[in-house]
Structures are given as structure tokens and as C-alpha cells.
KOLLUM-291701 format. One record per residue (C-alpha): residue in three letters; x, y, z. Coordinates in steps of 0.5 Angstrom, whole numbers, plus 500, padded with zeros to 3 digits. Example, Ala and Ser with C-alpha at 12.3 -4.5 7.8 and 13.67 -1.06 7.14 Angstrom:
2
ala525491516 ser527498514 
//
This chain:
328
unk500500500 unk503507498 unk504512503 unk499518501 unk503525502 unk500532501 unk504538500 unk503545503 unk506550500 unk508550492 unk514554492 unk521552490 unk521547496 unk514544494 unk516543487 unk522539489 unk518535493 unk513534488 unk519531483 unk522527489 unk515524490 unk514522482 unk521518483 unk519514489 unk514508487 unk511507494 unk509515495 unk503518492 unk502525492 unk494526493 unk494534494 unk497540494 unk495546499 unk496553498 unk495560501 unk495563494 unk489562489 unk489554487 unk487556480 unk493560479 unk498553480 unk499548475 unk502542478 unk507537474 unk503531477 unk497529473 unk490529476 unk492531483 unk488537486 unk490544488 unk486546494 unk486552499 unk490551506 unk483552509 unk481545506 unk486541509 unk483540516 unk477536512 unk482532508 unk486529514 unk483522513 unk486522506 unk493524508 unk498520511 unk503525512 unk503532510 unk510536508 unk510543510 unk514547505 unk514554508 unk520558510 unk523557517 unk523565519 unk516566519 unk512560516 unk514554520 unk514556527 unk507557527 unk505552521 unk508546524 unk505546531 unk498548528 unk498542523 unk501537527 unk495537531 unk491534525 unk496531521 unk503527521 unk508532519 unk515533516 unk518540516 unk525543514 unk526548520 unk533550519 unk534556524 unk539551528 unk539556534 unk531555535 unk531548534 unk530546541 unk524551542 unk521549536 unk521542538 unk518543544 unk512547541 unk511541536 unk512536541 unk507538545 unk502539539 unk503532536 unk503528543 unk496532545 unk494529538 unk497523537 unk501524531 unk508524529 unk512530527 unk519530524 unk522537524 unk529540521 unk529535515 unk534536510 unk541536509 unk543541514 unk540540519 unk539533517 unk544529513 unk549533516 unk547532523 unk547525522 unk555526520 unk556530526 unk553525531 unk557519527 unk563522527 unk563525534 unk561518537 unk567514533 unk572520535 unk570522542 unk577526542 unk577531537 unk573537534 unk568538528 unk567544523 unk561545518 unk562549512 unk556551507 unk557553500 unk558556495 unk551556494 unk544559495 unk541558502 unk533558501 unk532560508 unk537566508 unk534568502 unk527567504 unk529571511 unk531577506 unk525577502 unk521578508 unk524585509 unk519591508 unk521593501 unk525587498 unk522585492 unk526579491 unk533576494 unk538571493 unk543569499 unk550566497 unk553562503 unk561562501 unk566558505 unk573561507 unk577557503 unk583558508 unk579556514 unk577549510 unk584548509 unk586548516 unk581544518 unk583538513 unk590539515 unk588537522 unk590543525 unk583544529 unk583551529 unk578555534 unk574559528 unk568564529 unk562564524 unk566570521 unk572566520 unk569560516 unk564564512 unk562570508 unk555572506 unk553575499 unk546578498 unk543580492 unk537584493 unk532587488 unk529593492 unk521595490 unk520602487 unk522607492 unk524603498 unk529605503 unk535601500 unk540604506 unk534601511 unk534594507 unk541593508 unk542595515 unk536590517 unk540585513 unk546586516 unk544586523 unk539580523 unk540575529 unk541568527 unk542570520 unk547575518 unk549579524 unk555574526 unk558574519 unk561579514 unk556580509 unk555584503 unk549587500 unk548588492 unk542591489 unk540589482 unk535589478 unk529584477 unk532583470 unk539581473 unk536577478 unk532573473 unk538572468 unk544571473 unk541568479 unk536563477 unk540557479 unk539554486 unk546550487 unk549549494 unk553544498 unk558543503 unk562539508 unk562536515 unk569535518 unk571532524 unk579531526 unk580526532 unk585522535 unk586515537 unk591510541 unk594510548 unk598516547 unk593520542 unk598520537 unk594517531 unk590523527 unk584521523 unk579526519 unk572524517 unk569528512 unk562528509 unk560532503 unk555534498 unk555538492 unk548540489 unk545543483 unk539544486 unk538545493 unk530545493 unk530539489 unk535535494 unk532538500 unk525536497 unk528529496 unk530528503 unk523530505 unk520525501 unk524520504 unk522522511 unk515522509 unk516514509 unk519514515 unk514518519 unk508514516 unk512507519 unk513511526 unk506512526 unk504505524 unk508503530 unk505507535 unk510513536 unk507520537 unk510526539 unk516530535 unk522527532 unk528529529 unk533525524 unk537523529 unk531519532 unk530515525 unk532508524 unk536509517 unk532503514 unk526506515 unk528512510 unk529507505 unk523503501 unk527497500 unk526491505 unk530489511 unk533483507 unk534487501 unk538492505 unk542487508 unk544483502 unk546490498 unk547496503 unk550493509 
//
């Protein structure tokens, strides 16, 4: 029996999820919910309805897992606990510093409703989180660092677009190569956020908007830009569409550690991603997580979970026998 999946939000991430569902034979897209006029959206998947978000509660019996594809800045903090009170849900909340409080709110809602809510799924947080936990468990004496980019951060770009007077925006996260090289060489340096990354912001301002205010709000935004060297460049919408249409990303998690009685043997663990399309890859992670959430719900679990709580086999469509024969 297929897992019946619905998407809430049909931006770049929602479209990426739709494409991922089409590649998984055990997943079925049953509906897309939108805050826009449903008639304004055209899906790539045939015979799937587009409905208003107001219709979602009435369709809870038709949906096994609801994938929330809004932004972390303002959408998911409200949407995830709200919809976890009705559905099994998955989100990609990626504001690392606020994950504990987001978890607490969602956990309360999901436990009260008897649902499963899997939060902060994607590649970071998500797959990179797993890499950090595995490396720390194996090399307890060591230090890890995470580098992102060069690529477009969907969450940071969305946060800029929420600023009054911003018509469009892209934010590129750029690792500082000298810092990456030091970690790869096993130096284990002490690095601040500013030492590790630059943030490039390309912004289309609305006509008459106060560009100085917009730049100031970007550079002082907590959790997003205030701890980094940040550049803001204003361009036209034509330049944005021409030069910044692609959404690549990637990065690396590295941990350097030592073993032996004298701690004289050095080891480096590295997990890296290079992505042509950030939203399509993130959408693929969410699709796999939908499968896991459905299995967790069927097993009688409730409450909020993260990728760290998910058994790897539950993410895969393959049977245990197949995984042991071909993946182990």
C-alpha cells in the first residue's frame, strides 16, 4: 500500500517534493495545498487536485503524511505545531539555534493529537546532522566543523524576501577556503562563524524602497547575518532572472580526531554534498522522511522526532532482506 502524501506550499521546495514523489513508487501525491488561488497553480503530476489551505482539515482521513514546504523564518514556527494537531507532518525547519524551542512546541501538539511530526529534515539540519553524530560517536576525542556552499540558501533568501521593500532576493553562502584547508589538514583551529563563511546577498528592491534600511536590516538580522561578513548588492529583476535563476548548494561536515593510548594517530572524517538544485535535493529528503513518518505512525509512535530518531532502514523503500543483501 502506498503512502498518501500531501504538500503544503508550492514554491521551489514544494515543486522539488513533487518531483521526488514521482520517483518513488511507494509514495502517492494526493493533494497540494496553497495559500494562493488554487486555480493559479499548474502541477506537473496529472490528476492531482490543488486545494486551499482552508480545506486541509477536512481531508485528514485521505492523507498519511503532510509535507510542510514553507519557510523557517515565519511559516513553519506556526504551521508545524498547527498541522501536527491534525496530521502526521514533516518540515525542514533550519534555524539551528531555534530547533529546541520549535521541537518543544511541535512535540506538545503532536503528543496531544497522537500524531508523528518529523522536524528539521533536509541536508543541514538533516543528513549533515547524522554525519556529525556518527563522527562524534566514533571519534570522541576531536573537533568537528561544518562548511556550507558555495550555494543559495533557501532559508536565508526567504528571510530577506520577508523584509519590507524587498521584491526578490538570493543569498549565497560562501565558505572561506583557508579555513576549510586548515580543518582538512588536521589543525583543529578555533573558528568563529565569521572566520568560516561569507554571505553574499543579491536583492531586488521594490520601487521607492529605502535601500539603506533594507541593507541595515539584512546585516543585523539575528541568527541569519549578524555574525557574518555580509555584502548586499542591489540589482534589477532582469539581472536576478538572468544571473541567479539556478539554486545550487552543497557543503561538508568534517571531524578531526585522535585514537590510541598516546592519542598520536590522527583521523579525518568528511561527508560532502554538491547539489545542482538545493530545493530538489531537500525535497527528496522530505519524501524519504514521509515514508519513515508513516512507518513510525503505524508502529504507534507519537510526538515530535528528528532525523536522529529515525532508523536508516525506515527511510528506504527496500525490504530489510534487500538492504542486508545489497547495502550492508
